[in-house]
C-alpha positions as a Markdown table, in Angstrom:
| # | Residue | x | y | z |
|---|---|---|---|---|
| 1 | Met | -38.5 | -41.6 | -87.0 |
| 2 | Ser | -36.6 | -38.6 | -85.6 |
| 3 | Val | -32.9 | -38.5 | -85.9 |
| 4 | Lys | -31.1 | -37.3 | -82.8 |
| 5 | Ile | -28.4 | -34.6 | -83.4 |
| 6 | Ser | -25.1 | -35.6 | -82.2 |
| 7 | Leu | -23.4 | -33.8 | -79.3 |
| 8 | Asp | -20.7 | -32.4 | -81.4 |
| 9 | Ala | -23.2 | -31.1 | -84.0 |
| 10 | Ile | -25.0 | -29.2 | -81.1 |
| 11 | Gly | -21.6 | -27.9 | -80.0 |
| 12 | Leu | -20.7 | -26.7 | -83.4 |
| 13 | Ala | -24.1 | -24.9 | -83.7 |
| 14 | His | -23.5 | -23.0 | -80.4 |
| 15 | Gly | -19.9 | -22.3 | -81.1 |
| 16 | Thr | -18.4 | -23.9 | -78.1 |
| 17 | Asp | -14.6 | -24.6 | -78.2 |
| 18 | Lys | -15.4 | -28.1 | -76.8 |
| 19 | Ser | -16.5 | -29.1 | -80.4 |
| 20 | Ser | -14.5 | -30.5 | -83.2 |
| 21 | Phe | -13.8 | -27.0 | -84.2 |
| 22 | His | -11.2 | -26.8 | -81.5 |
| 23 | His | -10.7 | -29.3 | -78.5 |
| 24 | Asn | -12.9 | -32.0 | -80.0 |
| 25 | Tyr | -14.0 | -33.1 | -76.5 |
| 26 | Leu | -17.7 | -33.6 | -77.5 |
| 27 | Asn | -17.2 | -36.7 | -79.7 |
| 28 | Phe | -15.3 | -38.3 | -76.8 |
| 29 | Tyr | -17.9 | -37.3 | -74.2 |
| 30 | Glu | -20.9 | -38.6 | -76.2 |
| 31 | Thr | -19.6 | -42.1 | -75.8 |
| 32 | His | -20.2 | -41.7 | -72.1 |
| 33 | Phe | -23.1 | -39.3 | -72.1 |
| 34 | Ala | -25.4 | -41.1 | -74.4 |
| 35 | Arg | -26.9 | -43.4 | -71.7 |
| 36 | Leu | -27.9 | -40.3 | -69.8 |
| 37 | Arg | -29.4 | -38.3 | -72.6 |
| 38 | Glu | -33.1 | -38.7 | -71.9 |
| 39 | Arg | -32.8 | -38.9 | -68.1 |
| 40 | Ala | -33.7 | -36.2 | -65.6 |
| 41 | Ile | -30.1 | -35.6 | -64.5 |
| 42 | Thr | -28.1 | -32.8 | -63.0 |
| 43 | Val | -25.1 | -31.3 | -64.8 |
| 44 | Leu | -22.5 | -28.9 | -63.2 |
| 45 | Glu | -20.0 | -27.0 | -65.2 |
| 46 | Ile | -17.3 | -25.0 | -63.5 |
| 47 | Gly | -16.2 | -22.1 | -65.8 |
| 48 | Ile | -18.7 | -21.1 | -68.3 |
| 49 | Leu | -17.0 | -18.3 | -70.3 |
| 50 | Asn | -19.6 | -17.1 | -72.9 |
| 51 | Gly | -22.3 | -19.6 | -71.9 |
| 52 | Ala | -22.1 | -21.6 | -75.1 |
| 53 | Ser | -21.5 | -24.9 | -73.4 |
| 54 | Leu | -24.5 | -24.3 | -71.1 |
| 55 | Lys | -26.7 | -24.2 | -74.2 |
| 56 | Val | -25.1 | -27.4 | -75.5 |
| 57 | Trp | -25.8 | -29.3 | -72.3 |
| 58 | Lys | -29.4 | -27.9 | -72.3 |
| 59 | Asp | -30.1 | -29.0 | -75.8 |
| 60 | Tyr | -28.5 | -32.4 | -75.6 |
| 61 | Phe | -30.0 | -33.3 | -72.2 |
| 62 | Pro | -33.7 | -32.2 | -72.7 |
| 63 | Arg | -34.7 | -33.2 | -69.0 |
| 64 | Ala | -31.6 | -32.1 | -67.3 |
| 65 | Lys | -31.1 | -29.5 | -64.7 |
| 66 | Ile | -28.0 | -27.4 | -65.7 |
| 67 | Val | -25.8 | -25.6 | -63.3 |
| 68 | Gly | -23.0 | -23.3 | -64.3 |
| 69 | Ala | -20.5 | -21.7 | -61.9 |
| 70 | Asp | -18.0 | -18.9 | -62.6 |
| 71 | Ile | -16.1 | -16.2 | -60.8 |
| 72 | Met | -17.4 | -13.5 | -63.1 |
| 73 | Pro | -20.7 | -11.9 | -62.0 |
| 74 | Ala | -21.6 | -11.1 | -65.6 |
| 75 | Thr | -22.1 | -14.6 | -66.4 |
| 76 | Lys | -25.4 | -14.5 | -64.4 |
| 77 | Lys | -27.0 | -13.3 | -67.7 |
| 78 | Phe | -26.8 | -16.8 | -69.1 |
| 79 | Glu | -29.5 | -18.1 | -66.7 |
| 80 | Glu | -32.6 | -19.3 | -68.4 |
| 81 | Asp | -35.2 | -22.2 | -68.1 |
| 82 | Arg | -33.5 | -25.2 | -66.6 |
| 83 | Val | -30.1 | -23.3 | -66.4 |
| 84 | Ser | -28.9 | -21.7 | -63.2 |
| 85 | Val | -25.6 | -19.8 | -62.7 |
| 86 | Glu | -23.7 | -19.5 | -59.4 |
| 87 | Ile | -20.9 | -17.0 | -58.7 |
| 88 | Leu | -18.0 | -18.4 | -56.8 |
| 89 | Asp | -14.3 | -18.7 | -56.5 |
| 90 | Gln | -13.2 | -22.4 | -57.3 |
| 91 | Ser | -10.2 | -22.1 | -55.0 |
| 92 | Asn | -12.6 | -21.6 | -52.0 |
| 93 | Ile | -13.6 | -25.0 | -50.6 |
| 94 | Glu | -16.4 | -23.6 | -48.6 |
| 95 | Glu | -18.0 | -22.0 | -51.7 |
| 96 | Leu | -17.6 | -25.2 | -53.7 |
| 97 | Thr | -19.2 | -27.2 | -50.9 |
| 98 | Ser | -22.0 | -24.8 | -50.5 |
| 99 | Leu | -22.8 | -24.9 | -54.3 |
| 100 | Ala | -22.7 | -28.8 | -54.2 |
| 101 | Thr | -24.9 | -29.1 | -51.2 |
| 102 | Arg | -27.6 | -26.8 | -52.7 |
| 103 | His | -27.6 | -28.3 | -56.2 |
| 104 | Gly | -26.0 | -31.8 | -56.0 |
| 105 | Pro | -25.5 | -34.7 | -56.1 |
| 106 | Phe | -24.5 | -34.5 | -59.8 |
| 107 | Asp | -24.6 | -37.0 | -62.7 |
| 108 | Ile | -22.0 | -35.0 | -64.6 |
| 109 | Ile | -19.4 | -32.4 | -63.5 |
| 110 | Ile | -17.2 | -30.7 | -66.1 |
| 111 | Glu | -14.3 | -28.6 | -64.6 |
| 112 | Asp | -13.4 | -25.9 | -67.1 |
| 113 | Gly | -12.3 | -23.2 | -64.7 |
| 114 | Ser | -9.2 | -21.3 | -64.3 |
| 115 | His | -6.9 | -24.2 | -65.4 |
| 116 | Met | -4.5 | -23.4 | -62.5 |
| 117 | Trp | -3.1 | -26.5 | -61.1 |
| 118 | Glu | -4.2 | -26.1 | -57.6 |
| 119 | His | -7.7 | -25.1 | -58.7 |
| 120 | Gln | -8.0 | -28.2 | -60.8 |
| 121 | Ile | -6.9 | -30.4 | -57.8 |
| 122 | Thr | -8.9 | -28.6 | -55.2 |
| 123 | Thr | -12.1 | -28.6 | -57.3 |
| 124 | Leu | -11.6 | -32.4 | -58.0 |
| 125 | Arg | -11.0 | -33.3 | -54.3 |
| 126 | Thr | -14.0 | -31.2 | -53.2 |
| 127 | Leu | -16.7 | -31.9 | -55.8 |
| 128 | Phe | -16.0 | -35.6 | -56.6 |
| 129 | Leu | -17.7 | -36.4 | -53.3 |
| 130 | Phe | -20.9 | -35.0 | -54.8 |
| 131 | Val | -20.8 | -37.1 | -57.9 |
| 132 | Lys | -23.4 | -39.9 | -57.9 |
| 133 | Lys | -22.3 | -43.5 | -58.2 |
| 134 | Asp | -21.8 | -44.2 | -61.9 |
| 135 | Gly | -21.6 | -40.4 | -62.4 |
| 136 | Ile | -18.9 | -38.7 | -64.4 |
| 137 | Tyr | -16.3 | -36.1 | -63.5 |
| 138 | Ile | -14.2 | -34.4 | -66.2 |
| 139 | Val | -11.1 | -32.3 | -65.9 |
| 140 | Glu | -10.5 | -30.3 | -69.1 |
| 141 | Asp | -7.6 | -28.3 | -70.5 |
| 142 | Leu | -4.9 | -30.5 | -68.9 |
| 143 | Gln | -2.4 | -29.3 | -71.5 |
| 144 | Thr | -1.9 | -26.3 | -69.1 |
| 145 | Asn | 0.2 | -28.8 | -67.0 |
| 146 | Tyr | 2.8 | -29.0 | -69.7 |
| 147 | Gly | 5.4 | -27.2 | -71.8 |
| 148 | Ser | 5.3 | -23.5 | -72.2 |
| 149 | Leu | 2.0 | -23.2 | -70.3 |
| 150 | Arg | 3.5 | -24.5 | -67.0 |
| 151 | Asp | 4.7 | -21.1 | -65.9 |
| 152 | Asp | 1.3 | -19.4 | -66.6 |
| 153 | Tyr | -0.7 | -22.1 | -64.6 |
| 154 | Arg | 1.7 | -23.4 | -62.0 |
| 155 | Gly | 0.5 | -20.9 | -59.3 |
| 156 | Ile | 1.5 | -22.1 | -55.9 |
| 157 | Ser | 1.1 | -25.8 | -56.6 |
| 158 | Gly | 4.0 | -28.2 | -56.2 |
| 159 | Arg | 2.5 | -30.8 | -58.5 |
| 160 | Thr | 0.3 | -30.8 | -61.7 |
| 161 | Cys | -3.2 | -32.1 | -61.8 |
| 162 | Val | -2.0 | -34.7 | -64.3 |
| 163 | Asp | 0.6 | -35.9 | -61.7 |
| 164 | Tyr | -2.3 | -36.2 | -59.2 |
| 165 | Leu | -4.4 | -38.2 | -61.6 |
| 166 | Lys | -1.5 | -40.4 | -62.3 |
| 167 | Ser | -1.2 | -41.3 | -58.6 |
| 168 | Trp | -4.9 | -42.1 | -58.7 |
| 169 | Leu | -4.4 | -44.2 | -61.9 |
| 170 | Asp | -1.7 | -46.2 | -60.1 |
| 171 | Leu | -4.0 | -47.2 | -57.3 |
| 172 | Cys | -6.8 | -48.1 | -59.7 |
| 173 | Val | -4.6 | -50.2 | -62.0 |
| 174 | Ala | -2.4 | -51.8 | -59.4 |
| 175 | Asp | -5.4 | -52.8 | -57.3 |
| 176 | Asp | -4.5 | -54.7 | -54.2 |
| 177 | Glu | -0.8 | -54.7 | -55.0 |
| 178 | Leu | -0.7 | -51.1 | -53.5 |
| 179 | Pro | -2.4 | -51.2 | -50.1 |
| 180 | Leu | -4.7 | -48.3 | -49.6 |
| 181 | Glu | -3.9 | -48.0 | -45.9 |
| 182 | Gln | -0.4 | -46.9 | -46.9 |
| 183 | Val | -1.7 | -43.9 | -48.9 |
| 184 | Glu | -1.2 | -40.6 | -47.2 |
| 185 | Asp | -3.6 | -38.6 | -49.2 |
| 186 | Ala | -7.1 | -39.0 | -47.7 |
| 187 | Phe | -8.9 | -38.4 | -51.0 |
| 188 | Leu | -6.8 | -40.9 | -52.8 |
| 189 | Arg | -7.2 | -43.4 | -50.0 |
| 190 | Thr | -11.0 | -43.1 | -50.2 |
| 191 | Tyr | -11.4 | -43.2 | -53.9 |
| 192 | Gly | -8.3 | -45.0 | -55.0 |
| 193 | Arg | -10.2 | -47.9 | -56.2 |
| 194 | Ser | -13.7 | -46.5 | -56.2 |
| 195 | Val | -13.9 | -45.7 | -59.9 |
| 196 | Arg | -14.9 | -47.7 | -62.9 |
| 197 | Phe | -12.2 | -46.1 | -64.9 |
| 198 | Leu | -10.1 | -43.0 | -65.6 |
| 199 | Ala | -10.1 | -42.3 | -69.3 |
| 200 | Phe | -7.4 | -40.0 | -70.6 |
| 201 | Tyr | -8.0 | -38.0 | -73.8 |
| 202 | Arg | -6.3 | -35.2 | -75.7 |
| 203 | Arg | -6.2 | -32.4 | -73.1 |
| 204 | Ala | -8.7 | -34.1 | -70.7 |
| 205 | Cys | -9.5 | -36.8 | -68.3 |
| 206 | Leu | -12.9 | -38.4 | -67.7 |
| 207 | Ile | -13.5 | -40.4 | -64.5 |
| 208 | Gln | -16.6 | -42.6 | -63.8 |
| 209 | Lys | -17.3 | -43.0 | -60.2 |
| 210 | Ala | -18.1 | -46.4 | -58.6 |
| 211 | Tyr | -17.9 | -45.7 | -54.9 |
| 212 | Arg | -18.9 | -48.5 | -52.7 |
| 213 | Ala | -19.2 | -47.5 | -49.0 |
| 214 | Pro | -17.0 | -49.5 | -46.7 |
| 215 | Ile | -18.7 | -52.5 | -45.2 |
| 216 | Arg | -18.2 | -52.6 | -41.4 |
| 217 | Glu | -18.8 | -55.2 | -38.7 |
| 218 | Arg | -22.5 | -54.2 | -38.6 |
| 219 | Asn | -23.1 | -55.4 | -42.2 |
| 220 | Pro | -21.5 | -58.8 | -42.9 |
| 221 | Gly | -24.2 | -59.6 | -45.5 |
| 222 | Ser | -26.6 | -62.5 | -45.1 |
| 223 | Pro | -26.3 | -66.0 | -43.6 |
| 224 | Leu | -25.8 | -69.0 | -46.1 |
| 225 | Arg | -28.0 | -71.4 | -44.0 |
| 226 | Arg | -30.2 | -71.4 | -40.9 |
| 227 | Ile | -29.1 | -73.8 | -38.1 |
| 228 | Ala | -31.6 | -75.9 | -36.2 |
| 229 | Lys | -29.9 | -76.1 | -32.8 |
| 230 | Pro | -27.7 | -73.0 | -32.3 |
| 231 | Leu | -25.5 | -73.2 | -29.3 |
| 232 | Ser | -25.4 | -69.7 | -27.9 |
| 233 | Ala | -22.4 | -70.4 | -25.8 |
| 234 | Cys | -20.4 | -71.1 | -28.9 |
| 235 | Lys | -20.7 | -67.8 | -30.7 |
| 236 | Val | -18.4 | -67.6 | -33.7 |
| 237 | His | -16.8 | -64.5 | -35.2 |
| 238 | Val | -15.6 | -64.6 | -38.8 |
| 239 | Leu | -13.3 | -61.9 | -40.3 |
| 240 | Ala | -12.8 | -61.9 | -44.0 |
| 241 | His | -10.4 | -59.8 | -46.0 |
| 242 | Ile | -12.2 | -59.1 | -49.3 |
| 243 | Ser | -11.0 | -57.9 | -52.6 |
| 244 | Gly | -11.6 | -54.1 | -53.1 |
| 245 | Ile | -13.3 | -53.8 | -49.7 |
| 246 | Gly | -10.9 | -54.8 | -46.9 |
| 247 | Asp | -11.7 | -56.5 | -43.6 |
| 248 | Val | -15.4 | -57.4 | -42.9 |
| 249 | Val | -16.3 | -58.9 | -39.6 |
| 250 | Gly | -19.3 | -61.0 | -39.0 |
| 251 | Asn | -20.2 | -61.7 | -35.3 |
| 252 | Gly | -22.9 | -64.0 | -36.3 |
| 253 | Gly | -20.5 | -66.6 | -37.7 |
| 254 | Tyr | -20.7 | -65.6 | -41.4 |
| 255 | Val | -19.6 | -63.1 | -44.0 |
| 256 | His | -21.6 | -63.3 | -47.2 |
| 257 | Leu | -22.2 | -60.2 | -49.3 |
| 258 | Gly | -24.8 | -61.8 | -51.6 |
| 259 | Asp | -24.5 | -61.0 | -55.3 |
| 260 | Asp | -21.7 | -58.6 | -54.7 |
| 261 | Pro | -18.6 | -59.9 | -56.5 |
| 262 | Ala | -16.6 | -60.1 | -53.3 |
| 263 | Ser | -13.9 | -62.7 | -53.1 |
| 264 | Phe | -11.9 | -63.7 | -50.0 |
| 265 | Gln | -8.2 | -63.2 | -49.8 |
| 266 | Gly | -7.7 | -64.1 | -46.2 |
| 267 | Leu | -9.7 | -64.9 | -43.0 |
| 268 | Ser | -9.7 | -65.3 | -39.3 |
| 269 | Ile | -12.1 | -67.3 | -37.2 |
| 270 | Asp | -12.6 | -66.8 | -33.4 |
| 271 | Ser | -14.8 | -69.2 | -31.3 |
| 272 | Pro | -13.9 | -68.4 | -27.7 |
| 273 | Ala | -16.0 | -71.1 | -26.1 |
| 274 | Ala | -15.2 | -73.9 | -28.6 |
| 275 | Pro | -11.8 | -73.3 | -30.1 |
| 276 | Val | -11.3 | -74.1 | -33.7 |
| 277 | Glu | -8.4 | -74.6 | -36.2 |
| 278 | Tyr | -8.7 | -73.8 | -39.9 |
| 279 | Arg | -6.7 | -73.7 | -43.1 |
| 280 | Val | -7.3 | -72.3 | -46.6 |
| 281 | Arg | -6.4 | -73.2 | -50.1 |
| 282 | Ser | -5.0 | -70.9 | -52.7 |
| 283 | Phe | -5.6 | -71.0 | -56.5 |
| 284 | Asp | -2.4 | -73.0 | -57.0 |
| 285 | Gly | -4.0 | -75.8 | -55.1 |
| 286 | Leu | -1.9 | -75.6 | -52.0 |
| 287 | Trp | -3.3 | -75.6 | -48.6 |
| 288 | Ser | -1.9 | -73.5 | -45.8 |
| 289 | Glu | -0.9 | -74.9 | -42.4 |
| 290 | Trp | -3.7 | -75.3 | -39.8 |
| 291 | Thr | -4.1 | -72.0 | -37.9 |
| 292 | Ala | -5.2 | -71.7 | -34.3 |
| 293 | Asn | -8.2 | -69.9 | -33.1 |
| 294 | Asn | -8.2 | -66.1 | -33.9 |
| 295 | Gly | -5.1 | -66.3 | -36.2 |
| 296 | Phe | -5.2 | -64.8 | -39.7 |
| 297 | Val | -4.6 | -67.1 | -42.7 |
| 298 | Gly | -4.3 | -66.2 | -46.3 |
| 299 | Thr | -3.2 | -62.7 | -47.4 |
| 300 | Arg | -4.1 | -59.0 | -47.3 |
| 301 | Gly | -3.6 | -56.7 | -50.3 |
| 302 | Gln | -1.9 | -59.2 | -52.6 |
| 303 | Ala | -4.8 | -60.0 | -54.8 |
| 304 | Arg | -4.5 | -63.7 | -54.0 |
| 305 | Leu | -7.9 | -65.3 | -53.8 |
| 306 | Leu | -8.9 | -68.3 | -51.8 |
| 307 | Ser | -10.4 | -71.5 | -53.5 |
| 308 | Gly | -11.2 | -73.4 | -50.4 |
| 309 | Val | -11.4 | -73.6 | -46.6 |
| 310 | Ala | -11.5 | -76.3 | -43.9 |
| 311 | Val | -12.4 | -75.8 | -40.2 |
| 312 | Arg | -12.2 | -78.2 | -37.3 |
| 313 | Leu | -12.9 | -78.2 | -33.6 |
| 314 | Ala | -9.9 | -78.2 | -31.4 |
| 315 | Gly | -9.1 | -79.7 | -28.0 |
| 316 | Gly | -12.1 | -81.2 | -26.2 |
| 317 | Ala | -14.7 | -79.2 | -28.0 |
| 318 | Lys | -15.7 | -82.2 | -30.2 |
| 319 | Glu | -17.3 | -83.9 | -27.2 |
| 320 | Gly | -20.3 | -81.5 | -26.8 |
| 321 | Cys | -20.4 | -79.7 | -30.2 |
| 322 | Val | -20.9 | -80.3 | -33.9 |
| 323 | Leu | -19.3 | -78.0 | -36.5 |
| 324 | Arg | -20.6 | -77.3 | -39.9 |
| 325 | Val | -19.0 | -75.1 | -42.6 |
| 326 | Ser | -21.0 | -73.6 | -45.5 |
| 327 | Gly | -19.3 | -71.9 | -48.4 |
| 328 | Arg | -20.3 | -70.1 | -51.5 |
| 329 | Phe | -18.0 | -69.8 | -54.5 |
| 330 | Ala | -17.8 | -67.4 | -57.5 |
| 331 | Gly | -19.8 | -68.5 | -60.5 |
| 332 | Ser | -22.4 | -70.5 | -58.6 |
| 333 | Ala | -25.4 | -69.7 | -56.3 |
| 334 | Ala | -25.0 | -73.3 | -54.8 |
| 335 | Ile | -24.0 | -73.6 | -51.2 |
| 336 | Val | -21.2 | -76.1 | -50.5 |
| 337 | Glu | -21.3 | -77.7 | -47.1 |
| 338 | Ala | -18.6 | -79.6 | -45.2 |
| 339 | Gly | -18.3 | -81.2 | -41.8 |
| 340 | Asp | -15.6 | -80.9 | -39.1 |
| 341 | Gly | -12.2 | -80.9 | -40.7 |
| 342 | Glu | -13.6 | -81.6 | -44.2 |
| 343 | Asp | -12.5 | -79.5 | -47.2 |
| 344 | Cys | -15.0 | -77.0 | -48.4 |
| 345 | Thr | -14.2 | -76.3 | -52.1 |
| 346 | Ala | -16.3 | -76.0 | -55.3 |
| 347 | Ala | -16.0 | -78.4 | -58.1 |
| 348 | Ser | -15.7 | -75.6 | -60.5 |
| 349 | Gly | -12.7 | -74.2 | -58.7 |
| 350 | Gly | -14.2 | -70.8 | -58.1 |
| 351 | Ala | -13.1 | -68.3 | -55.5 |
| 352 | Leu | -14.5 | -68.3 | -52.1 |
| 353 | Cys | -17.0 | -65.5 | -51.8 |
| 354 | Gly | -19.1 | -66.4 | -48.7 |
| 355 | Leu | -18.4 | -68.3 | -45.5 |
| 356 | Gln | -20.4 | -69.5 | -42.6 |
| 357 | Val | -19.2 | -71.5 | -39.6 |
| 358 | Asp | -21.9 | -72.9 | -37.2 |
| 359 | Ile | -21.2 | -74.8 | -34.0 |
| 360 | Glu | -24.3 | -76.7 | -32.7 |
| 361 | Gly | -25.0 | -78.5 | -29.5 |
| 362 | Arg | -25.2 | -82.3 | -29.8 |
């Protein structure tokens, strides 16, 4: 049985300063890189100095495509089998985008370039788009954001890269307590909660991407049940505000994202031809007041989940229609059904994560 050499041992053999000889990044990285070791991945490193780290990535990832990028033309000499080198200026967005378009998307990006604050931020904001879901982006040498190194690496930037990462960290940790729609920075608004984690280490930060494309009206998931006698005149529209996603609209009367862990925080129901009223229950067991057709009930951006819902026909709609509510709750695949005005809740007390409202003809 062959024994695999550790990432740090490979780094020490090639003399990279990422090893325990100096920065000691590699022991930290291997915790996150090990799952990718035998895969046919693509690795990008910005800033390659003497080429030592390119040899490390090549040896550690035997099936990987390795791409190095540097501003110095002389680094072209480090190209070899499975390793390509591109010459670019990391402060130039077009050059970064061109590189990423030709070689990406990437499983791992290591930013070890000029260490100038604006370059670190620009490169992050440009290249993170080209990181695969569950991929990793690393910013190295963040000590240049502090102390005596500040004057050398400040450049024209008004904030450090660490400050920028802290703003990102706030959005990730605070979750719905900090509404994304109020974030001015477009990058942070897009990726504020689209990460599994930001892991800070001595002189570095590792970010694992978990981007989930926004779910729009066209994709409300799948229905919870098929109805026998649909009344086309009583089309129902359901809007659900979902944790980590936002508003999702289902014009077919349902919002249900399947196995996705998507819990409702608030909702609105619109049935123009057969008006309805509805209320929701929070996790403290309290029910809201009945809300009229097309009103919003519950919360947005407060991380307060719903544990129940009730819907009833209003006015004279009861005479020609029958209403049925179907709900799915976290922790169970079972569908809970309720009639007109009845409470739709789960015995387990789980959070509402799927809702369908059907209005059928008698």
